[in-house]
C-alpha positions as CSV (number, residue, x, y, z in Angstrom):
1,M,72.3,72.4,28.9
2,A,71.3,71.0,32.1
3,K,73.4,67.7,32.1
4,V,76.5,70.2,31.0
5,S,75.6,72.5,33.9
6,H,75.3,69.6,36.3
7,S,78.6,67.9,35.4
8,I,80.2,71.5,35.3
9,V,78.9,71.8,39.2
10,L,80.0,68.1,39.8
11,T,83.7,68.6,38.8
12,F,83.4,72.2,41.2
13,F,82.5,70.1,43.9
14,F,85.1,67.4,43.3
15,I,88.1,69.6,43.0
16,F,86.6,71.6,46.2
17,C,86.7,68.5,48.6
18,I,90.5,67.2,46.7
19,T,91.8,70.8,47.6
20,V,90.1,71.0,51.3
21,G,91.6,67.5,52.1
22,T,94.6,68.4,51.0
23,V,94.7,71.1,52.9
24,E,93.8,69.0,55.8
25,S,96.2,66.8,55.3
26,L,98.7,69.1,54.9
27,T,97.7,70.7,58.3
28,D,97.5,67.2,60.3
29,T,101.2,66.5,58.9
30,G,102.4,70.1,60.3
31,R,100.7,69.6,63.5
32,H,102.3,66.3,63.8
33,S,105.5,67.3,62.6
34,R,105.9,69.7,65.5
35,R,104.6,67.2,68.0
36,S,107.3,65.1,66.7
37,R,110.1,67.5,67.5
38,A,108.5,68.7,70.9
39,R,108.8,64.2,72.0
40,T,112.3,64.5,70.8
41,F,113.0,67.7,72.4
42,I,112.0,66.2,75.5
43,E,113.4,62.7,75.0
44,A,116.7,64.2,74.2
45,S,116.5,66.5,77.8
46,C,115.4,63.7,79.6
47,R,118.3,61.6,78.9
48,S,120.5,63.6,81.6
49,T,117.8,62.4,84.2
50,S,118.4,59.3,86.7
51,Y,114.6,58.2,85.5
52,P,114.3,58.9,81.8
53,A,111.5,57.2,81.3
54,L,109.4,58.4,84.1
55,C,110.6,62.2,83.1
56,I,109.5,61.2,79.3
57,K,105.8,60.1,80.5
58,C,105.3,62.8,82.8
59,L,106.4,65.8,81.0
60,T,105.1,64.6,76.9
61,G,101.5,64.6,79.3
62,H,101.5,67.8,80.3
63,I,103.2,69.9,78.3
64,N,101.3,71.4,75.4
65,S,103.3,73.4,73.5
66,T,104.9,72.3,70.2
67,T,108.0,74.6,70.9
68,P,108.8,73.3,74.3
69,N,112.1,75.0,76.3
70,L,114.1,74.0,79.1
71,Q,112.4,76.7,81.4
72,Q,109.1,74.9,80.8
73,L,110.2,71.7,81.1
74,A,112.0,72.5,84.5
75,R,108.9,74.3,85.9
76,T,106.7,71.5,84.8
77,A,108.5,68.7,85.9
78,L,108.8,71.0,89.5
79,T,104.9,71.3,89.4
80,M,104.4,67.5,89.6
81,S,107.1,67.0,92.2
82,L,105.4,69.4,93.7
83,Y,101.6,67.3,93.4
84,R,103.0,64.4,93.9
85,A,104.8,65.6,97.1
86,R,101.1,67.4,98.3
87,Y,99.1,64.0,97.4
88,T,101.9,62.2,99.5
89,R,101.7,64.4,102.8
90,S,97.9,63.8,102.8
91,Y,98.2,60.4,102.8
92,L,100.6,60.3,105.4
93,V,98.6,62.6,107.5
94,N,95.8,60.5,107.5
95,V,97.8,57.3,108.2
96,A,99.6,59.3,110.9
97,K,96.6,60.0,112.4
98,D,94.8,56.5,112.4
99,L,98.3,55.4,113.8
100,R,98.2,57.9,116.8
101,A,94.5,56.7,117.5
102,M,95.5,52.9,117.6
103,K,98.9,53.7,119.7
104,S,101.0,51.6,116.9
105,K,104.3,51.7,117.6
106,E,104.8,52.7,114.1
107,Y,103.4,56.2,114.9
108,R,106.5,57.5,114.9
109,L,108.4,56.3,111.9
110,V,105.2,57.8,109.8
111,R,105.7,61.0,111.8
112,D,109.2,61.6,111.0
113,C,108.3,60.8,107.3
114,L,105.4,63.0,107.4
115,L,108.0,65.7,108.6
116,Q,110.1,65.3,106.0
117,I,107.7,64.9,103.2
118,D,106.1,68.2,104.6
119,D,109.7,70.1,104.4
120,S,109.5,69.0,100.3
121,V,106.5,70.5,99.7
122,N,107.7,73.7,101.4
123,Q,110.8,73.8,99.2
124,L,109.2,73.0,96.3
125,S,107.0,75.5,96.5
126,Q,109.5,78.0,96.7
127,S,111.7,76.7,94.4
128,I,108.9,77.1,91.8
129,R,108.0,80.7,92.8
130,E,112.0,81.5,92.4
131,L,111.9,79.5,89.1
132,Q,109.3,82.2,87.9
133,R,111.3,84.9,88.6
134,L,114.1,84.5,86.3
135,D,113.6,85.8,83.0
136,P,115.4,84.3,80.2
137,K,116.1,87.9,78.3
138,A,117.3,89.1,81.7
139,K,121.2,90.1,81.4
140,M,123.7,88.3,83.1
141,T,123.9,89.6,86.6
142,D,124.3,88.1,90.4
143,D,120.9,88.5,91.2
144,I,120.2,86.1,88.1
145,F,122.7,83.8,89.7
146,W,121.4,84.4,93.3
147,H,118.0,83.3,92.2
148,I,119.4,80.0,90.3
149,D,121.0,79.1,93.5
150,N,117.9,79.2,95.8
151,V,116.5,77.1,93.3
152,D,118.8,74.8,93.1
153,S,119.1,74.8,97.3
154,W,115.5,74.2,97.6
155,V,115.0,71.6,95.0
156,S,118.1,69.5,96.4
157,A,116.8,70.1,99.9
158,A,113.7,68.6,98.9
159,L,115.3,65.5,97.6
160,T,117.2,64.8,100.4
161,D,113.9,65.2,102.7
162,A,112.3,62.7,100.4
163,S,115.0,60.3,100.1
164,S,115.6,60.3,103.8
165,C,112.0,59.2,104.3
166,V,112.6,56.2,101.8
167,D,115.6,55.1,103.9
168,E,113.3,54.7,106.9
169,F,111.6,51.4,105.2
170,P,114.5,49.4,103.7
171,G,114.2,45.7,102.6
172,H,111.6,44.3,100.8
173,R,109.6,42.4,103.5
174,M,107.1,45.0,105.2
175,S,103.9,45.1,105.8
176,K,101.1,46.8,102.9
177,M,101.1,50.0,105.1
178,K,104.8,50.3,104.8
179,A,105.2,49.3,101.1
180,T,102.8,51.9,99.8
181,I,104.6,55.1,101.8
182,K,107.7,53.7,100.8
183,S,106.0,53.5,97.0
184,K,104.4,56.8,97.3
185,V,107.7,58.6,98.6
186,L,109.7,56.8,96.1
187,N,107.9,58.3,93.3
188,V,108.3,62.0,95.0
189,A,111.9,61.8,95.5
190,Q,112.4,60.1,91.5
191,L,110.3,63.0,90.0
192,T,112.2,65.6,91.9
193,S,115.4,64.4,91.2
194,N,114.5,64.4,87.8
195,A,113.4,68.3,88.1
196,L,117.0,69.1,89.4
197,A,118.6,67.6,86.7
198,L,116.0,69.2,84.0
199,F,116.5,72.5,86.1
200,H,120.7,72.2,85.8
201,Q,120.3,71.7,81.7
202,Y,118.2,75.3,81.8
203,S,120.6,76.9,84.3
204,A,123.4,75.9,82.7
205,R,122.5,78.0,79.6
206,Y,123.1,81.2,82.1
207,R,126.4,79.7,83.5
208,G,127.4,79.3,80.2
209,A,126.3,82.8,79.1
210,A,128.5,84.3,81.8
211,I,131.8,82.8,80.8
212,E,131.7,84.1,77.4
213,Q,131.0,87.4,78.8
214,H,133.9,87.3,81.4
215,P,136.2,84.4,79.5
């Protein structure tokens, strides 16, 4: 009788393990499927950018949602661009300080670049705050398009400033300091370009809805 009871216990334990394992497997499969859909959405959205590989790399590492939307992508892209712009500004501040102390002739060049990146930081900060004021559920009004135009203008200006700084360092034969500055500022410009493209995708939905309401 004891042997029979022991066999029954083992049987139930075996069935329990199979059931739990199956549930966990299905759960993992579901999570993987959602992550795959999120990755596919990000890749499709990044195709419209000038630097899709950079876009995919940045967004997949910072989008936690398994069901991202265009507003999340645009906001995340802008936030990352702002982060890199702030980092680059801090770097340029230190370089400019050292060059000024040494009375280097390159101080003016770095200072001008610093001023442009500082403008980019301010413009990106404004654009993120403005983007947060856009309510996806709001009705089509002139106020919404005013916010959209503000974001577009500020991000475009930030991109122009960063690109102008990059243009100050032409060619490939340059000092290590200049090459480092150009690399950092170029990264800001590329991230900002991608963010602008993603925002254009997001804002297109509003413009499309407005056309449907007023054909």
